[in-house]
KEKE-322387 format. One record per residue: residue in three letters; residue number from 0; x, y, z of N, C-alpha, C, O in turn. Coordinates in pm, 1 decimal, always signed. Each point is the difference from the previous one (the first is absolute). Layout:
// residues N
@residu: ALA, num: NUM, n.px: X, n.py: Y, n.pz: Z, ca.px: X, ca.py: Y, ca.pz: Z, c.px: X, c.py: Y, c.pz: Z, o.px: X, o.py: Y, o.pz: Z;
...
//
This chain:
// residues 112
@residu: UNK, num: 0, n.px: +19078.1, n.py: -12031.6, n.pz: -15033.3, ca.px: +46.2, ca.py: -134.7, ca.pz: +28.4, c.px: +150.1, c.py: -3.3, c.pz: +22.2, o.px: +46.2, o.py: -74.7, o.pz: +86.3;
@residu: UNK, num: 1, n.px: +31.0, n.py: +151.2, n.pz: -159.3, ca.px: +145.5, ca.py: -1.0, ca.pz: +19.7, c.px: +36.4, c.py: +50.9, c.pz: +139.1, o.px: +100.5, o.py: -43.1, o.pz: +56.5;
@residu: UNK, num: 2, n.px: -181.2, n.py: +135.0, n.pz: +0.3, ca.px: +26.0, ca.py: +48.8, ca.pz: +135.6, c.px: -12.5, c.py: -115.1, c.pz: +100.1, o.px: +79.5, o.py: -9.3, o.pz: +93.5;
@residu: UNK, num: 3, n.px: -179.6, n.py: -79.3, n.pz: -112.7, ca.px: -16.0, ca.py: -114.9, ca.pz: +88.4, c.px: +117.2, c.py: -95.9, c.pz: -11.4, o.px: +46.5, o.py: -54.3, o.pz: +100.3;
@residu: UNK, num: 4, n.px: +1.2, n.py: +33.5, n.pz: -221.8, ca.px: +115.0, ca.py: -89.2, ca.pz: -21.0, c.px: +122.4, c.py: +57.8, c.pz: +68.2, o.px: +74.6, o.py: -72.8, o.pz: +65.5;
@residu: UNK, num: 5, n.px: -52.8, n.py: +202.7, n.pz: -80.0, ca.px: +114.7, ca.py: +62.8, ca.pz: +66.2, c.px: -11.3, c.py: -12.3, c.pz: +151.1, o.px: +99.2, o.py: -27.8, o.pz: +67.3;
@residu: UNK, num: 6, n.px: -217.1, n.py: +47.9, n.pz: -13.9, ca.px: -18.4, ca.py: -13.7, ca.pz: +144.5, c.px: +25.8, c.py: -143.0, c.pz: +43.4, o.px: +64.0, o.py: -22.3, o.pz: +102.8;
@residu: UNK, num: 7, n.px: -112.2, n.py: -74.8, n.pz: -178.7, ca.px: +22.4, ca.py: -140.2, ca.pz: +34.2, c.px: +149.0, c.py: -32.0, c.pz: -4.8, o.px: +51.6, o.py: -69.7, o.pz: +87.3;
@residu: UNK, num: 8, n.px: +17.7, n.py: +120.6, n.pz: -189.2, ca.px: +144.4, ca.py: -21.3, ca.pz: -8.6, c.px: +71.6, c.py: +64.5, c.pz: +118.3, o.px: +96.4, o.py: -56.2, o.pz: +52.1;
@residu: UNK, num: 9, n.px: -142.3, n.py: +173.0, n.pz: -9.5, ca.px: +58.5, ca.py: +66.1, ca.pz: +117.0, c.px: -21.7, c.py: -83.7, c.pz: +125.8, o.px: +91.3, o.py: -17.7, o.pz: +80.6;
@residu: UNK, num: 10, n.px: -212.7, n.py: -33.3, n.pz: -65.1, ca.px: -31.3, ca.py: -84.0, ca.pz: +115.9, c.px: +90.4, c.py: -122.8, c.pz: +0.1, o.px: +57.2, o.py: -35.2, o.pz: +103.1;
@residu: UNK, num: 11, n.px: -44.3, n.py: -30.0, n.pz: -218.4, ca.px: +83.4, ca.py: -119.7, ca.pz: -8.6, c.px: +145.4, c.py: +30.3, c.pz: +33.8, o.px: +65.9, o.py: -79.7, o.pz: +66.7;
@residu: UNK, num: 12, n.px: -15.6, n.py: +192.9, n.pz: -111.7, ca.px: +138.3, ca.py: +37.0, ca.pz: +29.9, c.px: +19.1, c.py: +21.0, c.pz: +151.0, o.px: +97.5, o.py: -47.8, o.pz: +58.0;
@residu: UNK, num: 13, n.px: -189.7, n.py: +118.2, n.pz: +3.5, ca.px: +8.7, ca.py: +26.6, ca.pz: +144.2, c.px: -11.0, c.py: -130.5, c.pz: +79.4, o.px: +79.8, o.py: -24.2, o.pz: +90.6;
@residu: UNK, num: 14, n.px: -176.8, n.py: -58.6, n.pz: -123.6, ca.px: -20.6, ca.py: -126.1, ca.pz: +72.6, c.px: +119.9, c.py: -92.5, c.pz: -18.7, o.px: +42.4, o.py: -66.5, o.pz: +94.4;
@residu: UNK, num: 15, n.px: +11.9, n.py: +62.2, n.pz: -215.1, ca.px: +118.6, ca.py: -83.2, ca.pz: -25.6, c.px: +116.8, c.py: +47.9, c.pz: +86.2, o.px: +72.5, o.py: -81.4, o.pz: +57.2;
@residu: UNK, num: 16, n.px: -54.4, n.py: +212.1, n.pz: -47.9, ca.px: +107.0, ca.py: +55.3, ca.pz: +84.3, c.px: -20.0, c.py: -38.2, c.pz: +147.0, o.px: +96.1, o.py: -34.8, o.pz: +68.7;
@residu: UNK, num: 17, n.px: -220.0, n.py: +41.1, n.pz: -20.8, ca.px: -29.0, ca.py: -40.2, ca.pz: +138.6, c.px: +32.7, c.py: -147.7, c.pz: +19.0, o.px: +60.5, o.py: -38.1, o.pz: +100.2;
@residu: UNK, num: 18, n.px: -100.1, n.py: -44.4, n.pz: -195.7, ca.px: +25.8, ca.py: -143.7, ca.pz: +8.1, c.px: +150.4, c.py: -28.5, c.pz: +7.7, o.px: +43.7, o.py: -84.6, o.pz: +78.0;
@residu: UNK, num: 19, n.px: +33.5, n.py: +154.6, n.pz: -158.3, ca.px: +145.9, ca.py: -17.2, ca.pz: +2.3, c.px: +56.1, c.py: +41.2, c.pz: +135.5, o.px: +84.9, o.py: -69.4, o.pz: +56.0;
@residu: UNK, num: 20, n.px: -131.8, n.py: +181.2, n.pz: -3.4, ca.px: +48.0, ca.py: +46.8, ca.pz: +130.8, c.px: -34.6, c.py: -99.4, c.pz: +110.8, o.px: +80.7, o.py: -22.8, o.pz: +90.2;
@residu: UNK, num: 21, n.px: -200.1, n.py: -36.2, n.pz: -96.3, ca.px: -36.6, ca.py: -101.7, ca.pz: +97.4, c.px: +93.6, c.py: -120.0, c.pz: -10.2, o.px: +44.8, o.py: -53.0, o.pz: +101.7;
@residu: UNK, num: 22, n.px: -15.3, n.py: +10.3, n.pz: -224.1, ca.px: +90.2, ca.py: -113.8, ca.pz: -22.2, c.px: +140.2, c.py: +28.0, c.pz: +52.0, o.px: +61.6, o.py: -85.7, o.pz: +63.3;
@residu: UNK, num: 23, n.px: -11.8, n.py: +205.0, n.pz: -89.9, ca.px: +137.4, ca.py: +34.1, ca.pz: +36.2, c.px: +16.9, c.py: +31.1, c.pz: +148.7, o.px: +97.9, o.py: -42.2, o.pz: +61.5;
@residu: UNK, num: 24, n.px: -192.5, n.py: +115.5, n.pz: -4.2, ca.px: +16.4, ca.py: +49.0, ca.pz: +137.1, c.px: -53.2, c.py: -95.3, c.pz: +106.4, o.px: +34.3, o.py: +12.7, o.pz: +117.6;
@residu: UNK, num: 25, n.px: -116.5, n.py: -106.5, n.pz: -157.4, ca.px: -52.3, ca.py: -102.7, ca.pz: +88.6, c.px: -59.8, c.py: +53.3, c.pz: +131.4, o.px: +41.0, o.py: -42.2, o.pz: +108.1;
@residu: UNK, num: 26, n.px: -137.1, n.py: +134.0, n.pz: -117.2, ca.px: -64.2, ca.py: +49.1, ca.pz: +122.8, c.px: -91.3, c.py: -108.1, c.pz: +58.5, o.px: -49.2, o.py: -86.4, o.pz: -72.5;
@residu: UNK, num: 27, n.px: +27.6, n.py: +91.8, n.pz: +201.0, ca.px: -88.0, ca.py: -97.6, ca.pz: +64.9, c.px: -146.4, c.py: +31.4, c.pz: -30.8, o.px: -83.8, o.py: -90.0, o.pz: -5.3;
@residu: UNK, num: 28, n.px: +53.7, n.py: +219.4, n.pz: -15.0, ca.px: -137.9, ca.py: +38.5, ca.pz: -28.5, c.px: -6.1, c.py: +105.5, c.pz: -110.1, o.px: +97.5, o.py: +70.1, o.pz: -27.2;
@residu: UNK, num: 29, n.px: -214.4, n.py: -61.0, n.pz: -35.1, ca.px: -25.2, ca.py: +95.6, ca.pz: -108.6, c.px: -137.0, c.py: +62.6, c.pz: +23.3, o.px: -99.1, o.py: -71.0, o.pz: +16.9;
@residu: UNK, num: 30, n.px: +93.8, n.py: +202.7, n.pz: -16.3, ca.px: -126.0, ca.py: +71.3, ca.pz: +16.4, c.px: -28.8, c.py: +79.0, c.pz: -127.5, o.px: +81.5, o.py: +81.3, o.pz: -43.6;
@residu: UNK, num: 31, n.px: -197.6, n.py: -105.9, n.pz: -15.2, ca.px: -44.7, ca.py: +74.8, ca.pz: -117.6, c.px: -112.6, c.py: +92.3, c.pz: +44.1, o.px: -111.8, o.py: -45.1, o.pz: +25.1;
@residu: UNK, num: 32, n.px: +141.2, n.py: +173.3, n.pz: -15.8, ca.px: -102.3, ca.py: +95.8, ca.pz: +41.5, c.px: -70.9, c.py: +53.1, c.pz: -124.0, o.px: +54.2, o.py: +82.1, o.pz: -74.0;
@residu: UNK, num: 33, n.px: -174.6, n.py: -129.9, n.pz: +53.1, ca.px: -80.7, ca.py: +37.5, ca.pz: -116.5, c.px: -107.4, c.py: +102.3, c.pz: +34.7, o.px: -88.2, o.py: +26.7, o.pz: -81.6;
@residu: UNK, num: 34, n.px: +94.2, n.py: +30.5, n.pz: +201.0, ca.px: -107.2, ca.py: +85.2, ca.pz: +52.5, c.px: -44.1, c.py: +109.3, c.pz: -97.9, o.px: -119.5, o.py: +26.6, o.pz: -12.8;
@residu: UNK, num: 35, n.px: +213.5, n.py: +35.7, n.pz: -55.2, ca.px: -35.2, ca.py: +112.5, ca.pz: -88.0, c.px: +6.8, c.py: -36.5, c.pz: -148.1, o.px: -6.1, o.py: +88.2, o.pz: -85.6;
@residu: UNK, num: 36, n.px: +18.4, n.py: -215.6, n.pz: +55.1, ca.px: +2.7, ca.py: -46.1, ca.pz: -138.7, c.px: -137.7, c.py: +22.6, c.pz: -60.8, o.px: -101.4, o.py: -31.8, o.pz: +62.3;
@residu: UNK, num: 37, n.px: +97.0, n.py: +86.0, n.pz: -182.1, ca.px: -127.6, ca.py: +35.6, ca.pz: -63.0, c.px: -30.7, c.py: -78.7, c.pz: -127.4, o.px: -109.0, o.py: +13.7, o.pz: -55.5;
@residu: UNK, num: 38, n.px: +202.7, n.py: -95.4, n.pz: +8.5, ca.px: -19.4, ca.py: -68.8, ca.pz: -127.8, c.px: -10.3, c.py: -150.1, c.pz: +24.3, o.px: +91.1, o.py: -61.0, o.pz: +56.1;
@residu: UNK, num: 39, n.px: -203.0, n.py: +1.6, n.pz: -98.8, ca.px: -17.6, ca.py: -145.1, ca.pz: +7.6, c.px: +69.6, c.py: -63.3, c.pz: -120.2, o.px: -5.9, o.py: +53.2, o.pz: -110.9;
@residu: UNK, num: 40, n.px: +71.1, n.py: -165.8, n.pz: +133.2, ca.px: +68.8, ca.py: -70.8, ca.pz: -107.9, c.px: -95.8, c.py: -90.4, c.pz: -75.6, o.px: -99.0, o.py: -47.5, o.pz: +55.5;
@residu: UNK, num: 41, n.px: +129.6, n.py: +23.9, n.pz: -183.7, ca.px: -74.7, ca.py: -97.5, ca.pz: -79.2, c.px: +24.7, c.py: -138.8, c.pz: +60.8, o.px: +94.8, o.py: -18.7, o.pz: +76.3;
@residu: UNK, num: 42, n.px: -179.6, n.py: -77.2, n.pz: -110.2, ca.px: +14.6, ca.py: -135.9, ca.pz: +52.3, c.px: +135.8, c.py: -58.0, c.pz: -38.9, o.px: +66.1, o.py: -63.2, o.pz: +82.4;
@residu: UNK, num: 43, n.px: -24.3, n.py: +84.1, n.pz: -206.7, ca.px: +130.4, ca.py: -51.6, ca.pz: -44.6, c.px: +114.6, c.py: +62.9, c.pz: +78.9, o.px: +95.0, o.py: -68.3, o.pz: +38.3;
@residu: UNK, num: 44, n.px: -104.7, n.py: +199.0, n.pz: -14.5, ca.px: +105.7, ca.py: +67.4, ca.pz: +74.5, c.px: -3.2, c.py: -44.0, c.pz: +146.9, o.px: +105.5, o.py: -13.7, o.pz: +61.9;
@residu: UNK, num: 45, n.px: -222.6, n.py: -8.2, n.pz: -6.3, ca.px: -10.0, ca.py: -51.1, ca.pz: +137.7, c.px: +77.0, c.py: -131.1, c.pz: +12.8, o.px: +78.2, o.py: -18.4, o.pz: +93.2;
@residu: UNK, num: 46, n.px: -101.2, n.py: -71.2, n.pz: -186.9, ca.px: +65.9, ca.py: -131.0, ca.pz: +3.0, c.px: +151.6, c.py: +16.0, c.pz: -12.7, o.px: +75.4, o.py: -63.6, o.pz: +73.7;
@residu: UNK, num: 47, n.px: -31.1, n.py: +147.4, n.pz: -165.8, ca.px: +143.1, ca.py: +21.2, ca.pz: -19.8, c.px: +64.4, c.py: +58.1, c.pz: +126.0, o.px: +104.9, o.py: -47.3, o.pz: +43.7;
@residu: UNK, num: 48, n.px: -167.7, n.py: +149.8, n.pz: +14.7, ca.px: +53.2, ca.py: +63.4, ca.pz: +120.5, c.px: +7.5, c.py: -101.6, c.pz: +113.7, o.px: +100.9, o.py: -7.3, o.pz: +70.2;
@residu: UNK, num: 49, n.px: -206.3, n.py: -70.5, n.pz: -51.8, ca.px: -1.0, ca.py: -101.0, ca.pz: +106.7, c.px: +114.1, c.py: -99.5, c.pz: -18.2, o.px: +71.0, o.py: -31.6, o.pz: +95.5;
@residu: UNK, num: 50, n.px: -53.6, n.py: -17.2, n.pz: -216.7, ca.px: +107.0, ca.py: -97.1, ca.pz: -26.8, c.px: +138.0, c.py: +61.4, c.pz: +19.6, o.px: +88.7, o.py: -63.4, o.pz: +57.1;
@residu: UNK, num: 51, n.px: -70.3, n.py: +185.6, n.pz: -103.6, ca.px: +130.7, ca.py: +66.2, ca.pz: +9.6, c.px: +36.7, c.py: +30.3, c.pz: +144.4, o.px: +112.3, o.py: -26.8, o.pz: +42.6;
@residu: UNK, num: 52, n.px: -206.2, n.py: +82.6, n.pz: +32.8, ca.px: +28.5, ca.py: +30.0, ca.pz: +140.3, c.px: +16.9, c.py: -127.8, c.pz: +81.1, o.px: +85.3, o.py: -6.6, o.pz: +88.5;
@residu: UNK, num: 53, n.px: -165.4, n.py: -94.0, n.pz: -117.7, ca.px: +12.6, ca.py: -127.4, ca.pz: +70.3, c.px: +138.1, c.py: -61.3, c.pz: -24.8, o.px: +64.0, o.py: -49.8, o.pz: +92.6;
@residu: UNK, num: 54, n.px: -19.0, n.py: +53.9, n.pz: -217.6, ca.px: +132.9, ca.py: -52.5, ca.pz: -32.8, c.px: +106.9, c.py: +71.8, c.pz: +79.7, o.px: +89.5, o.py: -63.5, o.pz: +55.9;
@residu: UNK, num: 55, n.px: -98.4, n.py: +197.2, n.pz: -50.2, ca.px: +97.6, ca.py: +78.0, ca.pz: +75.6, c.px: -3.4, c.py: -32.4, c.pz: +147.8, o.px: +104.4, o.py: -8.3, o.pz: +64.7;
@residu: UNK, num: 56, n.px: -224.6, n.py: -10.1, n.pz: -10.8, ca.px: -13.0, ca.py: -34.7, ca.pz: +142.5, c.px: +62.4, c.py: -136.6, c.pz: +28.1, o.px: +70.2, o.py: -16.1, o.pz: +99.8;
@residu: UNK, num: 57, n.px: -94.5, n.py: -80.8, n.pz: -185.1, ca.px: +53.3, ca.py: -134.2, ca.pz: +21.5, c.px: +151.8, c.py: -0.1, c.pz: -16.4, o.px: +70.8, o.py: -55.6, o.pz: +84.0;
@residu: UNK, num: 58, n.px: -20.4, n.py: +116.4, n.pz: -189.7, ca.px: +145.3, ca.py: +5.7, ca.pz: -20.5, c.px: +68.5, c.py: +78.9, c.pz: +110.4, o.px: +115.2, o.py: -26.8, o.pz: +34.3;
@residu: UNK, num: 59, n.px: -186.4, n.py: +124.2, n.pz: +21.1, ca.px: +56.5, ca.py: +81.4, ca.pz: +106.5, c.px: -26.2, c.py: -55.2, c.pz: +138.5, o.px: +36.8, o.py: +62.0, o.pz: +99.8;
@residu: UNK, num: 60, n.px: -100.3, n.py: -178.3, n.pz: -92.6, ca.px: -30.6, ca.py: -65.9, ca.pz: +127.4, c.px: -84.7, c.py: +87.9, c.pz: +91.7, o.px: +14.8, o.py: -5.2, o.pz: +122.1;
@residu: UNK, num: 61, n.px: -104.2, n.py: +86.3, n.pz: -181.0, ca.px: -91.5, ca.py: +82.3, ca.pz: +78.4, c.px: -97.0, c.py: -93.6, c.pz: +72.6, o.px: -55.5, o.py: -91.7, o.pz: -60.5;
@residu: UNK, num: 62, n.px: +35.5, n.py: +115.2, n.pz: +189.5, ca.px: -90.8, ca.py: -83.9, ca.pz: +77.9, c.px: -139.1, c.py: +61.1, c.pz: +12.2, o.px: -99.3, o.py: -72.4, o.pz: +7.2;
@residu: UNK, num: 63, n.px: +91.4, n.py: +206.7, n.pz: -4.8, ca.px: -125.9, ca.py: +69.6, ca.pz: +22.3, c.px: -19.0, c.py: +107.0, c.pz: -106.9, o.px: +91.6, o.py: +77.3, o.pz: -28.0;
@residu: UNK, num: 64, n.px: -210.8, n.py: -72.9, n.pz: -31.7, ca.px: -33.5, ca.py: +104.2, ca.pz: -96.5, c.px: -133.1, c.py: +62.4, c.pz: +41.7, o.px: -98.9, o.py: -70.3, o.pz: +20.7;
@residu: UNK, num: 65, n.px: +97.8, n.py: +201.1, n.pz: -8.9, ca.px: -117.7, ca.py: +72.7, ca.pz: +45.8, c.px: -40.2, c.py: +102.2, c.pz: -105.1, o.px: +84.5, o.py: +67.5, o.pz: -58.7;
@residu: UNK, num: 66, n.px: -214.3, n.py: -57.4, n.pz: +35.9, ca.px: -53.5, ca.py: +101.6, ca.pz: -89.7, c.px: -92.9, c.py: +91.1, c.pz: +78.5, o.px: -86.9, o.py: -47.0, o.pz: +73.5;
@residu: UNK, num: 67, n.px: +105.7, n.py: +177.9, n.pz: -89.4, ca.px: -94.4, ca.py: +98.0, ca.pz: +53.5, c.px: -89.5, c.py: +37.1, c.pz: -117.2, o.px: +46.9, o.py: +52.5, o.pz: -101.0;
@residu: UNK, num: 68, n.px: -175.5, n.py: -80.0, n.pz: +115.0, ca.px: -95.1, ca.py: +17.1, ca.pz: -109.6, c.px: -19.6, c.py: +146.1, c.pz: -40.5, o.px: +14.7, o.py: +91.7, o.pz: +80.9;
@residu: UNK, num: 69, n.px: -47.7, n.py: -73.4, n.pz: -206.9, ca.px: -33.2, ca.py: +130.9, ca.pz: -54.4, c.px: -134.9, c.py: +47.3, c.pz: +54.0, o.px: -86.3, o.py: -80.9, o.pz: +34.2;
@residu: UNK, num: 70, n.px: +69.9, n.py: +211.2, n.pz: -27.3, ca.px: -129.0, ca.py: +58.2, ca.pz: +37.4, c.px: -99.5, c.py: -8.5, c.pz: -115.8, o.px: -120.5, o.py: +14.8, o.pz: +20.7;
@residu: UNK, num: 71, n.px: +170.0, n.py: -38.5, n.pz: -142.0, ca.px: -82.0, ca.py: -13.6, ca.pz: -119.8, c.px: -50.9, c.py: -144.2, c.pz: -7.8, o.px: +80.8, o.py: -92.7, o.pz: -6.4;
@residu: UNK, num: 72, n.px: -211.5, n.py: +71.9, n.pz: +6.6, ca.px: -57.6, ca.py: -134.7, ca.pz: +5.6, c.px: +39.3, c.py: -85.0, c.pz: -120.9, o.px: +26.3, o.py: -119.2, o.pz: +15.6;
@residu: UNK, num: 73, n.px: -21.6, n.py: +176.9, n.pz: -135.0, ca.px: +38.7, ca.py: -75.9, ca.pz: -119.5, c.px: +144.9, c.py: -46.3, c.pz: +10.6, o.px: +32.3, o.py: -112.5, o.pz: -37.9;
@residu: UNK, num: 74, n.px: +54.2, n.py: +198.3, n.pz: +89.0, ca.px: +140.9, ca.py: -35.5, ca.pz: +17.7, c.px: +13.5, c.py: -106.9, c.pz: +108.1, o.px: +80.2, o.py: -92.5, o.pz: -12.7;
@residu: UNK, num: 75, n.px: -159.0, n.py: +106.0, n.pz: +118.6, ca.px: +2.3, ca.py: -98.1, ca.pz: +108.5, c.px: -39.7, c.py: -138.2, c.pz: -51.7, o.px: +62.9, o.py: -99.7, o.pz: +35.5;
@residu: UNK, num: 76, n.px: -165.1, n.py: +93.0, n.pz: -117.6, ca.px: -43.0, ca.py: -127.2, ca.pz: -58.8, c.px: +110.0, c.py: -55.7, c.pz: -90.5, o.px: +28.8, o.py: -119.6, o.pz: +3.1;
@residu: UNK, num: 77, n.px: +31.7, n.py: +205.7, n.pz: -82.6, ca.px: +109.8, ca.py: -40.7, ca.pz: -87.5, c.px: +114.2, c.py: -59.2, c.pz: +82.4, o.px: +55.8, o.py: -103.8, o.pz: -35.8;
@residu: UNK, num: 78, n.px: -21.2, n.py: +170.4, n.pz: +146.5, ca.px: +106.8, ca.py: -50.0, ca.pz: +86.9, c.px: -36.5, c.py: -135.1, c.pz: +60.2, o.px: +84.0, o.py: -89.7, o.pz: +7.3;
@residu: UNK, num: 79, n.px: -208.8, n.py: +74.9, n.pz: +35.8, ca.px: -44.5, ca.py: -128.0, ca.pz: +55.5, c.px: +14.1, c.py: -112.5, c.pz: -102.2, o.px: +39.1, o.py: -111.5, o.pz: +34.5;
@residu: UNK, num: 80, n.px: -71.1, n.py: +141.0, n.pz: -159.7, ca.px: +13.5, ca.py: -100.5, ca.pz: -105.3, c.px: +146.7, c.py: -36.3, c.pz: -22.0, o.px: +31.5, o.py: -116.0, o.pz: -26.7;
@residu: UNK, num: 81, n.px: +58.4, n.py: +213.8, n.pz: +37.8, ca.px: +143.1, ca.py: -28.9, ca.pz: -13.6, c.px: +46.8, c.py: -91.0, c.pz: +112.7, o.px: +76.2, o.py: -94.1, o.pz: -22.3;
@residu: UNK, num: 82, n.px: -122.0, n.py: +122.8, n.pz: +142.8, ca.px: +38.9, ca.py: -82.4, ca.pz: +114.4, c.px: -51.5, c.py: -142.5, c.pz: -18.8, o.px: +69.0, o.py: -96.2, o.pz: +33.8;
@residu: UNK, num: 83, n.px: -190.0, n.py: +82.7, n.pz: -87.5, ca.px: -55.3, ca.py: -132.8, ca.pz: -27.0, c.px: +84.6, c.py: -76.0, c.pz: -102.3, o.px: +5.1, o.py: -122.9, o.pz: +2.6;
@residu: UNK, num: 84, n.px: +61.1, n.py: +195.6, n.pz: -92.4, ca.px: +84.6, ca.py: -62.6, ca.pz: -101.5, c.px: +129.4, c.py: -57.3, c.pz: +60.3, o.px: +58.8, o.py: -93.0, o.pz: -55.3;
@residu: UNK, num: 85, n.px: -15.7, n.py: +148.5, n.pz: +167.4, ca.px: +127.8, ca.py: -40.1, ca.pz: +59.5, c.px: -8.9, c.py: -143.1, c.pz: +53.5, o.px: -98.0, o.py: -38.4, o.pz: +63.9;
@residu: UNK, num: 86, n.px: +200.8, n.py: -37.7, n.pz: -91.3, ca.px: +9.2, ca.py: -137.7, ca.pz: +49.5, c.px: +52.7, c.py: +5.6, c.pz: +142.9, o.px: +109.2, o.py: +51.9, o.pz: +23.3;
@residu: UNK, num: 87, n.px: -184.5, n.py: -104.1, n.pz: +71.7, ca.px: +41.9, ca.py: +8.7, ca.pz: +139.7, c.px: +45.8, c.py: -134.6, c.pz: +55.5, o.px: +0.8, o.py: -19.6, o.pz: +121.5;
@residu: UNK, num: 88, n.px: +36.9, n.py: -71.8, n.pz: -208.0, ca.px: +36.8, ca.py: -134.1, ca.pz: +44.8, c.px: +139.5, c.py: -6.6, c.pz: +62.4, o.px: +35.4, o.py: -103.8, o.pz: +56.0;
@residu: UNK, num: 89, n.px: +43.5, n.py: +207.7, n.pz: -62.9, ca.px: +136.2, ca.py: -7.4, ca.pz: +51.9, c.px: +15.9, c.py: +58.8, c.pz: +138.7, o.px: +111.6, o.py: +5.8, o.pz: +51.8;
@residu: UNK, num: 90, n.px: -219.2, n.py: +37.5, n.pz: +8.9, ca.px: +8.7, ca.py: +52.1, ca.pz: +135.3, c.px: +6.6, c.py: +151.2, c.pz: +9.2, o.px: +10.7, o.py: +53.9, o.pz: +110.2;
@residu: UNK, num: 91, n.px: -16.6, n.py: +16.4, n.pz: -223.1, ca.px: -5.2, ca.py: +146.0, ca.pz: +3.5, c.px: -130.3, c.py: +40.9, c.pz: +65.7, o.px: -107.8, o.py: -39.5, o.pz: -44.5;
@residu: UNK, num: 92, n.px: +117.2, n.py: +118.0, n.pz: +149.8, ca.px: -119.5, ca.py: +43.0, ca.pz: +72.3, c.px: -47.1, c.py: +133.5, c.pz: -56.7, o.px: +74.7, o.py: +97.8, o.pz: +1.6;
@residu: UNK, num: 93, n.px: -197.2, n.py: -93.1, n.pz: -51.3, ca.px: -57.2, ca.py: +120.0, ca.pz: -60.8, c.px: -109.6, c.py: +55.5, c.pz: +89.8, o.px: -77.6, o.py: -75.5, o.pz: +58.4;
@residu: UNK, num: 94, n.px: +71.7, n.py: +207.6, n.pz: -47.8, ca.px: -106.0, ca.py: +65.3, ca.pz: +76.2, c.px: -37.3, c.py: +129.9, c.pz: -69.6, o.px: +83.7, o.py: +63.6, o.pz: -64.1;
@residu: UNK, num: 95, n.px: -209.8, n.py: -25.0, n.pz: +77.1, ca.px: -50.4, ca.py: +122.3, ca.pz: -60.4, c.px: -69.8, c.py: +82.7, c.pz: +107.0, o.px: -76.5, o.py: -52.2, o.pz: +81.0;
@residu: UNK, num: 96, n.px: +104.4, n.py: +182.2, n.pz: -82.3, ca.px: -59.1, ca.py: +91.0, ca.pz: +96.7, c.px: -48.8, c.py: +125.2, c.pz: -70.8, o.px: +43.4, o.py: +30.0, o.pz: -111.2;
@residu: UNK, num: 97, n.px: -133.5, n.py: +42.9, n.pz: +175.4, ca.px: -49.7, ca.py: +126.2, ca.pz: -54.7, c.px: +68.7, c.py: +119.2, c.pz: +64.7, o.px: -25.1, o.py: +114.5, o.pz: -37.8;
@residu: UNK, num: 98, n.px: +110.1, n.py: -140.3, n.pz: +133.4, ca.px: +62.6, ca.py: +106.7, ca.pz: +77.2, c.px: +147.7, c.py: -32.2, c.pz: +21.7, o.px: +34.6, o.py: -112.5, o.pz: +36.2;
@residu: UNK, num: 99, n.px: +52.3, n.py: +211.1, n.pz: -58.4, ca.px: +144.2, ca.py: -22.4, ca.pz: +15.6, c.px: +36.9, c.py: -41.2, c.pz: +142.0, o.px: +86.6, o.py: -85.1, o.pz: +20.3;
@residu: UNK, num: 100, n.px: -152.4, n.py: +145.8, n.pz: +77.1, ca.px: +31.4, ca.py: -29.9, ca.pz: +140.4, c.px: -31.8, c.py: -146.6, c.pz: +33.0, o.px: +77.6, o.py: -67.2, o.pz: +68.0;
@residu: UNK, num: 101, n.px: -192.3, n.py: +18.5, n.pz: -116.9, ca.px: -36.0, ca.py: -140.6, ca.pz: +20.5, c.px: +103.4, c.py: -91.9, c.pz: -64.4, o.px: +40.2, o.py: -100.3, o.pz: +59.0;
@residu: UNK, num: 102, n.px: +2.0, n.py: +134.9, n.pz: -179.2, ca.px: +99.2, ca.py: -80.8, ca.pz: -71.8, c.px: +131.3, c.py: -6.6, c.pz: +77.1, o.px: +59.9, o.py: -106.8, o.pz: +12.5;
@residu: UNK, num: 103, n.px: -15.9, n.py: +219.9, n.pz: +38.7, ca.px: +125.9, ca.py: +3.3, ca.pz: +74.6, c.px: -11.2, c.py: -78.5, c.pz: +131.0, o.px: +95.4, o.py: -67.3, o.pz: +39.1;
@residu: UNK, num: 104, n.px: -209.2, n.py: +74.5, n.pz: +28.6, ca.px: -20.4, ca.py: -77.5, ca.pz: +123.5, c.px: +6.0, c.py: -149.8, c.pz: -30.1, o.px: +64.3, o.py: -75.9, o.pz: +72.5;
@residu: UNK, num: 105, n.px: -131.5, n.py: +34.1, n.pz: -179.4, ca.px: +2.0, ca.py: -141.8, ca.pz: -37.9, c.px: +141.3, c.py: -45.1, c.pz: -32.0, o.px: +43.3, o.py: -107.5, o.pz: +41.4;
@residu: UNK, num: 106, n.px: +28.9, n.py: +192.2, n.pz: -116.6, ca.px: +136.4, ca.py: -35.1, ca.pz: -37.1, c.px: +88.0, c.py: -12.6, c.pz: +124.1, o.px: +79.2, o.py: -93.6, o.pz: +10.9;
@residu: UNK, num: 107, n.px: -92.9, n.py: +186.7, n.pz: +81.4, ca.px: +80.7, ca.py: -2.2, ca.pz: +121.7, c.px: -27.5, c.py: -128.1, c.pz: +80.0, o.px: +93.8, o.py: -65.7, o.pz: +45.1;
@residu: UNK, num: 108, n.px: -220.2, n.py: +30.3, n.pz: -27.3, ca.px: -35.8, ca.py: -122.0, ca.pz: +73.5, c.px: +52.1, c.py: -123.0, c.pz: -72.9, o.px: +49.2, o.py: -93.0, o.pz: +63.9;
@residu: UNK, num: 109, n.px: -59.1, n.py: +90.9, n.pz: -196.2, ca.px: +44.0, ca.py: -115.1, ca.pz: -77.4, c.px: +151.0, c.py: -19.9, c.pz: +6.7, o.px: +48.1, o.py: -113.1, o.pz: -7.4;
@residu: UNK, num: 110, n.px: +25.9, n.py: +221.0, n.pz: +21.2, ca.px: +145.4, ca.py: -8.2, ca.pz: +3.1, c.px: +54.6, c.py: -35.4, c.pz: +137.1, o.px: +117.8, o.py: -33.5, o.pz: +12.3;
@residu: UNK, num: 111, n.px: -201.2, n.py: +40.2, n.pz: +91.8, ca.px: +47.9, ca.py: -30.5, ca.pz: +136.2, c.px: +15.2, c.py: -147.4, c.pz: +22.8, o.px: +39.2, o.py: -41.9, o.pz: +108.9;
//
């Protein structure tokens, strides 16, 4: 159990750092490539990650957020649940793809 807590703390530290970078650097878009991610998050961690990344996107004025889904079905479902947690009332455009090339094409068209 302590290994899971350490992993969760590591995830929170990494996600918090990403959120801060989004807030500070104010990119127009954010791509989360989860293709090779193998660990599904707990429901509580999904909610925390969604809220933290959403906060960073809003503070950073991110307009587009794209996720490339994991090849692992459990991780993909976990990611979908996180996306469902995100509040989209402020105009942040979210998209999910199974392929990096598709994600980049969508992003390119959206930015034109």
